[in-house]
Each structure stands twice: as structure tokens, then as C-alpha cells.
N, CA, C and O atoms as a printed pandas DataFrame, in Angstrom:
     atom_number atom_name residue_name chain_id  residue_number  x_coord  y_coord  z_coord
0              1         N          MET        A               1  117.118  106.233  127.728
1              2        CA          MET        A               1  116.301  105.221  128.388
2              3         C          MET        A               1  114.924  105.782  128.724
3              4         O          MET        A               1  113.913  105.108  128.526
4              5         N          LYS        A               2  114.881  107.018  129.234
5              6        CA          LYS        A               2  113.609  107.637  129.599
6              7         C          LYS        A               2  112.723  107.786  128.359
7              8         O          LYS        A               2  111.512  107.581  128.434
8              9         N          THR        A               3  113.322  108.140  127.224
9             10        CA          THR        A               3  112.574  108.282  125.977
10            11         C          THR        A               3  111.977  106.950  125.562
11            12         O          THR        A               3  110.847  106.907  125.076
12            13         N          LEU        A               4  112.707  105.871  125.743
13            14        CA          LEU        A               4  112.207  104.540  125.394
14            15         C          LEU        A               4  110.994  104.173  126.247
15            16         O          LEU        A               4  110.025  103.613  125.734
16            17         N          VAL        A               5  111.038  104.481  127.526
17            18        CA          VAL        A               5  109.925  104.179  128.421
18            19         C          VAL        A               5  108.690  104.985  128.021
19            20         O          VAL        A               5  107.585  104.444  127.973
20            21         N          VAL        A               6  108.871  106.271  127.736
21            22        CA          VAL        A               6  107.753  107.121  127.336
22            23         C          VAL        A               6  107.187  106.643  126.005
23            24         O          VAL        A               6  105.969  106.569  125.845
24            25         N          SER        A               7  108.041  106.321  125.059
25            26        CA          SER        A               7  107.597  105.834  123.751
26            27         C          SER        A               7  106.835  104.521  123.881
27            28         O          SER        A               7  105.790  104.345  123.253
28            29         N          THR        A               8  107.340  103.614  124.676
29            30        CA          THR        A               8  106.683  102.329  124.889
30            31         C          THR        A               8  105.320  102.532  125.548
31            32         O          THR        A               8  104.344  101.883  125.172
32            33         N          SER        A               9  105.254  103.422  126.518
33            34        CA          SER        A               9  103.988  103.703  127.190
34            35         C          SER        A               9  102.970  104.271  126.216
35            36         O          SER        A               9  101.794  103.911  126.264
36            37         N          LEU        A              10  103.411  105.147  125.342
37            38        CA          LEU        A              10  102.519  105.737  124.346
38            39         C          LEU        A              10  101.999  104.682  123.382
39            40         O          LEU        A              10  100.811  104.664  123.062
40            41         N          VAL        A              11  102.861  103.821  122.928
41            42        CA          VAL        A              11  102.456  102.744  122.022
42            43         C          VAL        A              11  101.435  101.835  122.698
43            44         O          VAL        A              11  100.430  101.472  122.088
44            45         N          LEU        A              12  101.684  101.469  123.944
45            46        CA          LEU        A              12  100.746  100.614  124.672
46            47         C          LEU        A              12   99.412  101.303  124.892
47            48         O          LEU        A              12   98.369  100.655  124.817
48            49         N          ALA        A              13   99.419  102.595  125.159
49            50        CA          ALA        A              13   98.167  103.334  125.353
50            51         C          ALA        A              13   97.361  103.376  124.067
51            52         O          ALA        A              13   96.146  103.180  124.094
52            53         N          VAL        A              14   98.014  103.627  122.949
53            54        CA          VAL        A              14   97.330  103.646  121.656
54            55         C          VAL        A              14   96.787  102.262  121.322
55            56         O          VAL        A              14   95.655  102.134  120.856
56            57         N          ALA        A              15   97.580  101.237  121.555
57            58        CA          ALA        A              15   97.150   99.868  121.273
58            59         C          ALA        A              15   95.969   99.471  122.146
59            60         O          ALA        A              15   95.028   98.843  121.660
60            61         N          SER        A              16   96.001   99.826  123.425
61            62        CA          SER        A              16   94.889   99.463  124.301
62            63         C          SER        A              16   93.641  100.239  123.924
63            64         O          SER        A              16   92.534   99.714  124.040
64            65         N          GLY        A              17   93.795  101.478  123.474
65            66        CA          GLY        A              17   92.647  102.257  122.997
66            67         C          GLY        A              17   92.034  101.636  121.767
67            68         O          GLY        A              17   90.810  101.593  121.639
68            69         N          ALA        A              18   92.861  101.154  120.858
69            70        CA          ALA        A              18   92.372  100.484  119.661
70            71         C          ALA        A              18   91.673   99.182  120.013
71            72         O          ALA        A              18   90.649   98.842  119.420
72            73         N          ALA        A              19   92.224   98.452  120.977
73            74        CA          ALA        A              19   91.592   97.202  121.411
74            75         C          ALA        A              19   90.244   97.475  122.053
75            76         O          ALA        A              19   89.282   96.746  121.812
76            77         N          LEU        A              20   90.162   98.528  122.875
77            78        CA          LEU        A              20   88.894   98.904  123.494
78            79         C          LEU        A              20   87.861   99.213  122.420
79            80         O          LEU        A              20   86.723   98.752  122.498
80            81         N          ALA        A              21   88.253   99.989  121.422
81            82        CA          ALA        A              21   87.322  100.352  120.353
82            83         C          ALA        A              21   86.851   99.121  119.602
83            84         O          ALA        A              21   85.662   98.998  119.306
84            85         N          ALA        A              22   87.757   98.208  119.289
85            86        CA          ALA        A              22   87.377   96.991  118.576
86            87         C          ALA        A              22   86.452   96.126  119.414
87            88         O          ALA        A              22   85.460   95.603  118.906
88            89         N          ASP        A              23   86.771   95.971  120.699
89            90        CA          ASP        A              23   85.929   95.180  121.598
90            91         C          ASP        A              23   84.551   95.810  121.741
91            92         O          ASP        A              23   83.536   95.115  121.691
92            93         N          ALA        A              24   84.516   97.124  121.920
93            94        CA          ALA        A              24   83.241   97.822  122.083
94            95         C          ALA        A              24   82.410   97.735  120.811
95            96         O          ALA        A              24   81.197   97.537  120.882
96            97         N          GLN        A              25   83.035   97.877  119.662
97            98        CA          GLN        A              25   82.295   97.777  118.402
98            99         C          GLN        A              25   81.697   96.386  118.234
99           100         O          GLN        A              25   80.590   96.251  117.712
100          101         N          GLN        A              26   82.405   95.359  118.664
101          102        CA          GLN        A              26   81.859   94.008  118.601
102          103         C          GLN        A              26   80.698   93.865  119.585
103          104         O          GLN        A              26   79.691   93.229  119.269
104          105         N          LEU        A              27   80.834   94.449  120.766
105          106        CA          LEU        A              27   79.744   94.423  121.732
106          107         C          LEU        A              27   78.509   95.139  121.201
107          108         O          LEU        A              27   77.385   94.681  121.406
108          109         N          LEU        A              28   78.716   96.260  120.521
109          110        CA          LEU        A              28   77.588   96.988  119.929
110          111         C          LEU        A              28   76.791   96.087  119.000
111          112         O          LEU        A              28   75.562   96.150  118.956
112          113         N          LYS        A              29   77.495   95.259  118.267
113          114        CA          LYS        A              29   76.829   94.316  117.352
114          115         C          LYS        A              29   76.202   93.163  118.129
115          116         O          LYS        A              29   75.036   92.829  117.921
116          117         N          ASP        A              30   76.972   92.566  119.014
117          118        CA          ASP        A              30   76.520   91.381  119.744
118          119         C          ASP        A              30   75.321   91.664  120.648
119          120         O          ASP        A              30   74.457   90.803  120.816
120          121         N          LYS        A              31   75.264   92.846  121.221
121          122        CA          LYS        A              31   74.206   93.188  122.181
122          123         C          LYS        A              31   73.066   93.964  121.530
123          124         O          LYS        A              31   72.200   94.489  122.229
124          125         N          ALA        A              32   73.057   94.041  120.210
125          126        CA          ALA        A              32   71.979   94.667  119.420
126          127         C          ALA        A              32   71.828   96.168  119.665
127          128         O          ALA        A              32   70.759   96.723  119.414
128          129         N          CYS        A              33   72.859   96.822  120.142
129          130        CA          CYS        A              33   72.795   98.267  120.381
130          131         C          CYS        A              33   72.553   99.032  119.079
131          132         O          CYS        A              33   71.876  100.060  119.065
132          133         N          LEU        A              34   73.117   98.511  117.986
133          134        CA          LEU        A              34   73.023   99.200  116.702
134          135         C          LEU        A              34   71.637   99.096  116.070
135          136         O          LEU        A              34   71.383   99.687  115.020
136          137         N          SER        A              35   70.748   98.351  116.706
137          138        CA          SER        A              35   69.366   98.300  116.239
138          139         C          SER        A              35   68.673   99.639  116.473
139          140         O          SER        A              35   67.764  100.012  115.731
140          141         N          CYS        A              36   69.102  100.354  117.497
141          142        CA          CYS        A              36   68.468  101.624  117.863
142          143         C          CYS        A              36   69.401  102.825  117.799
143          144         O          CYS        A              36   68.935  103.964  117.761
144          145         N          HIS        A              37   70.705  102.591  117.786
145          146        CA          HIS        A              37   71.686  103.687  117.841
146          147         C          HIS        A              37   72.689  103.595  116.700
147          148         O          HIS        A              37   72.997  102.510  116.207
148          149         N          GLN        A              38   73.189  104.749  116.293
149          150        CA          GLN        A              38   74.297  104.880  115.359
150          151         C          GLN        A              38   75.309  105.846  115.976
151          152         O          GLN        A              38   74.988  106.567  116.921
152          153         N          VAL        A              39   76.497  105.857  115.456
153          154        CA          VAL        A              39   77.524  106.748  115.983
154          155         C          VAL        A              39   77.183  108.201  115.697
155          156         O          VAL        A              39   77.289  109.049  116.583
156          157         N          ASP        A              40   76.774  108.496  114.469
157          158        CA          ASP        A              40   76.645  109.886  114.059
158          159         C          ASP        A              40   75.249  110.325  113.629
159          160         O          ASP        A              40   75.085  111.443  113.141
160          161         N          LYS        A              41   74.244  109.475  113.799
161          162        CA          LYS        A              41   72.883  109.904  113.468
162          163         C          LYS        A              41   71.871  109.218  114.365
163          164         O          LYS        A              41   72.078  108.099  114.834
164          165         N          LYS        A              42   70.771  109.920  114.588
165          166        CA          LYS        A              42   69.696  109.401  115.435
166          167         C          LYS        A              42   68.919  108.346  114.670
167          168         O          LYS        A              42   68.586  108.532  113.499
168          169         N          LEU        A              43   68.634  107.249  115.333
169          170        CA          LEU        A              43   67.702  106.251  114.804
170          171         C          LEU        A              43   66.501  106.267  115.743
171          172         O          LEU        A              43   65.777  107.262  115.799
172          173         N          VAL        A              44   66.282  105.203  116.467
173          174        CA          VAL        A              44   65.257  105.178  117.511
174          175         C          VAL        A              44   65.773  105.952  118.714
175          176         O          VAL        A              44   65.052  106.746  119.317
176          177         N          GLY        A              45   67.028  105.707  119.052
177          178        CA          GLY        A              45   67.684  106.408  120.153
178          179         C          GLY        A              45   68.677  107.423  119.612
179          180         O          GLY        A              45   68.890  107.506  118.402
180          181         N          PRO        A              46   69.283  108.190  120.501
181          182        CA          PRO        A              46   70.208  109.240  120.072
182          183         C          PRO        A              46   71.495  108.678  119.474
183          184         O          PRO        A              46   71.883  107.540  119.737
184          185         N          ALA        A              47   72.142  109.508  118.665
185          186        CA          ALA        A              47   73.465  109.165  118.136
186          187         C          ALA        A              47   74.463  109.135  119.285
187          188         O          ALA        A              47   74.357  109.926  120.223
188          189         N          TYR        A              48   75.416  108.240  119.218
189          190        CA          TYR        A              48   76.433  108.165  120.266
190          191         C          TYR        A              48   77.206  109.477  120.391
191          192         O          TYR        A              48   77.583  109.869  121.495
192          193         N          ASN        A              49   77.446  110.157  119.269
193          194        CA          ASN        A              49   78.127  111.451  119.338
194          195         C          ASN        A              49   77.329  112.456  120.152
195          196         O          ASN        A              49   77.906  113.259  120.885
196          197         N          ASP        A              50   75.994  112.417  120.028
197          198        CA          ASP        A              50   75.145  113.320  120.811
198          199         C          ASP        A              50   75.190  112.972  122.293
199          200         O          ASP        A              50   75.182  113.862  123.144
200          201         N          VAL        A              51   75.235  111.693  122.600
201          202        CA          VAL        A              51   75.340  111.260  123.993
202          203         C          VAL        A              51   76.668  111.741  124.581
203          204         O          VAL        A              51   76.708  112.269  125.692
204          205         N          ALA        A              52   77.747  111.556  123.830
205          206        CA          ALA        A              52   79.067  111.998  124.292
206          207         C          ALA        A              52   79.074  113.498  124.553
207          208         O          ALA        A              52   79.635  113.955  125.548
208          209         N          GLU        A              53   78.463  114.252  123.675
209          210        CA          GLU        A              53   78.418  115.711  123.827
210          211         C          GLU        A              53   77.613  116.101  125.075
211          212         O          GLU        A              53   78.033  116.968  125.842
212          213         N          LYS        A              54   76.471  115.464  125.268
213          214        CA          LYS        A              54   75.608  115.799  126.405
214          215         C          LYS        A              54   76.294  115.555  127.748
215          216         O          LYS        A              54   76.116  116.331  128.687
216          217         N          TYR        A              55   77.073  114.486  127.840
217          218        CA          TYR        A              55   77.650  114.083  129.121
218          219         C          TYR        A              55   79.136  114.381  129.255
219          220         O          TYR        A              55   79.766  113.912  130.203
220          221         N          LYS        A              56   79.709  115.141  128.340
221          222        CA          LYS        A              56   81.164  115.351  128.355
222          223         C          LYS        A              56   81.677  116.042  129.614
223          224         O          LYS        A              56   82.843  115.870  129.969
224          225         N          THR        A              57   80.853  116.803  130.287
225          226        CA          THR        A              57   81.314  117.481  131.504
226          227         C          THR        A              57   80.873  116.779  132.785
227          228         O          THR        A              57   81.228  117.201  133.885
228          229         N          ARG        A              58   80.118  115.733  132.640
229          230        CA          ARG        A              58   79.628  115.006  133.819
230          231         C          ARG        A              58   80.734  114.090  134.339
231          232         O          ARG        A              58   81.211  113.219  133.611
232          233         N          LYS        A              59   81.136  114.277  135.568
233          234        CA          LYS        A              59   82.262  113.527  136.138
234          235         C          LYS        A              59   81.977  112.028  136.269
235          236         O          LYS        A              59   82.893  111.213  136.171
236          237         N          ASP        A              60   80.723  111.668  136.489
237          238        CA          ASP        A              60   80.367  110.261  136.642
238          239         C          ASP        A              60   79.716  109.696  135.374
239          240         O          ASP        A              60   78.955  108.730  135.439
240          241         N          ALA        A              61   80.017  110.298  134.237
241          242        CA          ALA        A              61   79.338  109.935  132.990
242          243         C          ALA        A              61   79.468  108.448  132.658
243          244         O          ALA        A              61   78.486  107.825  132.253
244          245         N          GLU        A              62   80.640  107.879  132.819
245          246        CA          GLU        A              62   80.828  106.470  132.463
246          247         C          GLU        A              62   79.945  105.561  133.330
247          248         O          GLU        A              62   79.269  104.673  132.812
248          249         N          ALA        A              63   79.954  105.783  134.624
249          250        CA          ALA        A              63   79.128  104.970  135.525
250          251         C          ALA        A              63   77.642  105.215  135.265
251          252         O          ALA        A              63   76.845  104.278  135.275
252          253         N          TYR        A              64   77.274  106.472  135.034
253          254        CA          TYR        A              64   75.881  106.828  134.762
254          255         C          TYR        A              64   75.378  106.109  133.510
255          256         O          TYR        A              64   74.307  105.503  133.522
256          257         N          LEU        A              65   76.159  106.181  132.429
257          258        CA          LEU        A              65   75.738  105.537  131.179
258          259         C          LEU        A              65   75.753  104.016  131.291
259          260         O          LEU        A              65   74.878  103.349  130.740
260          261         N          ALA        A              66   76.726  103.468  131.990
261          262        CA          ALA        A              66   76.766  102.014  132.172
262          263         C          ALA        A              66   75.494  101.539  132.868
263          264         O          ALA        A              66   74.930  100.506  132.507
264          265         N          LYS        A              67   75.050  102.293  133.861
265          266        CA          LYS        A              67   73.818  101.939  134.564
266          267         C          LYS        A              67   72.620  102.039  133.624
267          268         O          LYS        A              67   71.748  101.170  133.646
268          269         N          LYS        A              68   72.563  103.079  132.803
269          270        CA          LYS        A              68   71.464  103.245  131.846
270          271         C          LYS        A              68   71.465  102.114  130.817
271          272         O          LYS        A              68   70.404  101.634  130.418
272          273         N          ILE        A              69   72.646  101.693  130.393
273          274        CA          ILE        A              69   72.754  100.598  129.430
274          275         C          ILE        A              69   72.167   99.324  130.031
275          276         O          ILE        A              69   71.425   98.605  129.361
276          277         N          ARG        A              70   72.488   99.049  131.261
277          278        CA          ARG        A              70   72.009   97.817  131.921
278          279         C          ARG        A              70   70.540   97.902  132.324
279          280         O          ARG        A              70   69.782   96.954  132.122
280          281         N          GLU        A              71   70.139   99.039  132.893
281          282        CA          GLU        A              71   68.807   99.142  133.487
282          283         C          GLU        A              71   67.768   99.810  132.596
283          284         O          GLU        A              71   66.571   99.731  132.874
284          285         N          GLY        A              72   68.219  100.471  131.520
285          286        CA          GLY        A              72   67.300  101.193  130.657
286          287         C          GLY        A              72   66.970  102.564  131.230
287          288         O          GLY        A              72   67.448  102.931  132.303
288          289         N          SER        A              73   66.142  103.323  130.499
289          290        CA          SER        A              73   65.748  104.646  130.968
290          291         C          SER        A              73   64.492  105.090  130.229
291          292         O          SER        A              73   64.121  104.530  129.197
292          293         N          THR        A              74   63.862  106.096  130.777
293          294        CA          THR        A              74   62.657  106.658  130.183
294          295         C          THR        A              74   62.722  108.171  130.261
295          296         O          THR        A              74   63.039  108.733  131.309
296          297         N          GLY        A              75   62.420  108.832  129.145
297          298        CA          GLY        A              75   62.301  110.278  129.136
298          299         C          GLY        A              75   63.583  111.070  129.068
299          300         O          GLY        A              75   63.535  112.300  129.070
300          301         N          VAL        A              76   64.719  110.423  129.007
301          302        CA          VAL        A              76   65.988  111.154  128.961
302          303         C          VAL        A              76   66.199  111.792  127.588
303          304         O          VAL        A              76   66.668  112.926  127.495
304          305         N          TRP        A              77   65.855  111.065  126.526
305          306        CA          TRP        A              77   66.058  111.539  125.159
306          307         C          TRP        A              77   64.742  111.647  124.390
307          308         O          TRP        A              77   64.741  111.672  123.159
308          309         N          GLY        A              78   63.643  111.711  125.098
309          310        CA          GLY        A              78   62.347  111.802  124.449
310          311         C          GLY        A              78   61.410  110.727  124.976
311          312         O          GLY        A              78   61.708  110.064  125.970
312          313         N          PRO        A              79   60.278  110.561  124.305
313          314        CA          PRO        A              79   59.247  109.676  124.840
314          315         C          PRO        A              79   59.513  108.179  124.667
315          316         O          PRO        A              79   58.887  107.368  125.348
316          317         N          ILE        A              80   60.409  107.805  123.790
317          318        CA          ILE        A              80   60.663  106.383  123.552
318          319         C          ILE        A              80   61.634  105.867  124.613
319          320         O          ILE        A              80   62.762  106.350  124.703
320          321         N          PRO        A              81   61.208  104.895  125.412
321          322        CA          PRO        A              81   62.099  104.381  126.467
322          323         C          PRO        A              81   63.214  103.506  125.893
323          324         O          PRO        A              81   63.062  102.875  124.847
324          325         N          MET        A              82   64.319  103.489  126.600
325          326        CA          MET        A              82   65.385  102.547  126.290
326          327         C          MET        A              82   65.180  101.362  127.223
327          328         O          MET        A              82   65.252  101.510  128.443
328          329         N          PRO        A              83   64.925  100.185  126.653
329          330        CA          PRO        A              83   64.680   99.027  127.518
330          331         C          PRO        A              83   65.966   98.578  128.207
331          332         O          PRO        A              83   67.063   98.829  127.709
332          333         N          PRO        A              84   65.828   97.923  129.338
333          334        CA          PRO        A              84   67.014   97.381  130.009
334          335         C          PRO        A              84   67.662   96.311  129.137
335          336         O          PRO        A              84   66.988   95.604  128.387
336          337         N          ASN        A              85   68.962   96.209  129.251
337          338        CA          ASN        A              85   69.695   95.200  128.501
338          339         C          ASN        A              85   70.332   94.239  129.501
339          340         O          ASN        A              85   71.513   94.352  129.829
340          341         N          ALA        A              86   69.539   93.306  129.971
341          342        CA          ALA        A              86   70.001   92.352  130.984
342          343         C          ALA        A              86   71.107   91.440  130.462
343          344         O          ALA        A              86   71.816   90.817  131.252
344          345         N          GLY        A              87   71.262   91.356  129.153
345          346        CA          GLY        A              87   72.308   90.528  128.568
346          347         C          GLY        A              87   73.678   91.168  128.595
347          348         O          GLY        A              87   74.647   90.570  128.129
348          349         N          VAL        A              88   73.779   92.375  129.133
349          350        CA          VAL        A              88   75.052   93.087  129.239
350          351         C          VAL        A              88   75.496   93.042  130.695
351          352         O          VAL        A              88   74.771   93.490  131.583
352          353         N          ASN        A              89   76.688   92.500  130.941
353          354        CA          ASN        A              89   77.196   92.473  132.319
354          355         C          ASN        A              89   77.847   93.816  132.660
355          356         O          ASN        A              89   77.978   94.684  131.797
356          357         N          ASP        A              90   78.247   93.979  133.905
357          358        CA          ASP        A              90   78.812   95.255  134.362
358          359         C          ASP        A              90   80.046   95.663  133.559
359          360         O          ASP        A              90   80.176   96.823  133.168
360          361         N          GLU        A              91   80.939   94.727  133.316
361          362        CA          GLU        A              91   82.169   95.020  132.577
362          363         C          GLU        A              91   81.856   95.462  131.147
363          364         O          GLU        A              91   82.451   96.417  130.647
364          365         N          GLU        A              92   80.936   94.778  130.501
365          366        CA          GLU        A              92   80.535   95.141  129.135
366          367         C          GLU        A              92   79.869   96.516  129.111
367          368         O          GLU        A              92   80.128   97.317  128.213
368          369         N          ALA        A              93   79.018   96.786  130.089
369          370        CA          ALA        A              93   78.345   98.082  130.153
370          371         C          ALA        A              93   79.366   99.214  130.318
371          372         O          ALA        A              93   79.223  100.272  129.705
372          373         N          LYS        A              94   80.383   98.994  131.136
373          374        CA          LYS        A              94   81.432   99.999  131.314
374          375         C          LYS        A              94   82.210  100.208  130.023
375          376         O          LYS        A              94   82.520  101.345  129.665
376          377         N          ALA        A              95   82.527   99.129  129.321
377          378        CA          ALA        A              95   83.253   99.235  128.051
378          379         C          ALA        A              95   82.417   99.985  127.018
379          380         O          ALA        A              95   82.936  100.829  126.288
380          381         N          LEU        A              96   81.132   99.678  126.959
381          382        CA          LEU        A              96   80.251  100.368  126.013
382          383         C          LEU        A              96   80.131  101.847  126.361
383          384         O          LEU        A              96   80.195  102.701  125.476
384          385         N          ALA        A              97   79.958  102.151  127.634
385          386        CA          ALA        A              97   79.845  103.550  128.058
386          387         C          ALA        A              97   81.118  104.316  127.730
387          388         O          ALA        A              97   81.060  105.439  127.227
388          389         N          LYS        A              98   82.254  103.719  128.010
389          390        CA          LYS        A              98   83.537  104.362  127.716
390          391         C          LYS        A              98   83.668  104.639  126.216
391          392         O          LYS        A              98   84.112  105.714  125.812
392          393         N          PHE        A              99   83.281  103.664  125.403
393          394        CA          PHE        A              99   83.346  103.839  123.953
394          395         C          PHE        A              99   82.420  104.967  123.494
395          396         O          PHE        A              99   82.825  105.819  122.704
396          397         N          VAL        A             100   81.185  104.975  123.984
397          398        CA          VAL        A             100   80.221  106.014  123.600
398          399         C          VAL        A             100   80.762  107.383  123.973
399          400         O          VAL        A             100   80.624  108.328  123.197
400          401         N          LEU        A             101   81.363  107.509  125.118
401          402        CA          LEU        A             101   81.866  108.804  125.578
402          403         C          LEU        A             101   83.078  109.307  124.795
403          404         O          LEU        A             101   83.424  110.485  124.875
404          405         N          THR        A             102   83.722  108.416  124.039
405          406        CA          THR        A             102   84.846  108.891  123.214
406          407         C          THR        A             102   84.342  109.684  122.030
407          408         O          THR        A             102   85.103  110.438  121.424
408          409         N          GLY        A             103   83.076  109.532  121.689
409          410        CA          GLY        A             103   82.498  110.292  120.575
410          411         C          GLY        A             103   83.030  109.877  119.228
411          412         O          GLY        A             103   83.142  110.707  118.325
412          413         N          LYS        A             104   83.361  108.608  119.071
413          414        CA          LYS        A             104   83.897  108.132  117.787
414          415         C          LYS        A             104   82.863  107.363  117.018
415          416         O          LYS        A             104   83.139  106.889  115.916
């Protein structure tokens, strides 16, 4: 019985992770994030993999990035500012930040 519970929990965790990735990837398209960013290469802004690497040890990384996604930033990754994305709500910003931090 204990094995069944652990197995079921693992399956649900993998499924929810896949759902998060799919939802976040759709948000990346819907919110025009991919106009400036790519997963593995720099465009106008940094690659998501580079962002994940930079903040991997920061304990508040998800909240920090969610705020940057919503409010924008200047000078963090060079001279080109990231404009605020007012079309992203708090929940979406958290989902996007979580996805970026996975480094996928």
C-alpha cells in the first residue's frame, strides 16, 4: 500500500510538472516573451538558461523574477531595459518565473 501511495505521488508530481511546462510555454507565446528571449540563446534579452544559472542559489529567485517580469528592469543584463509587462498577472508571472528557473 505504501508503495502505491509513493508511486501515485510521483506520477502526479511528474504530471503537474509537465502541465506547468506546457502552461508556461503557452504563456511565453501569449505574452510575447519569446520576442526577446529564447531558452538557450541570447536575443535582445538573456537566454532563460542563463537566467536560471545566475539565480540558482538565490532563495527568493522566483519572487524576484516574477516582479521583474511584471515591472521590468534596467541594467541587470546590460544596457537594454526590459519593459514592464502589465499584461501578465501575478499568477502568470510566478508560473513564468518558475519555468525560467527550471532551466529547460
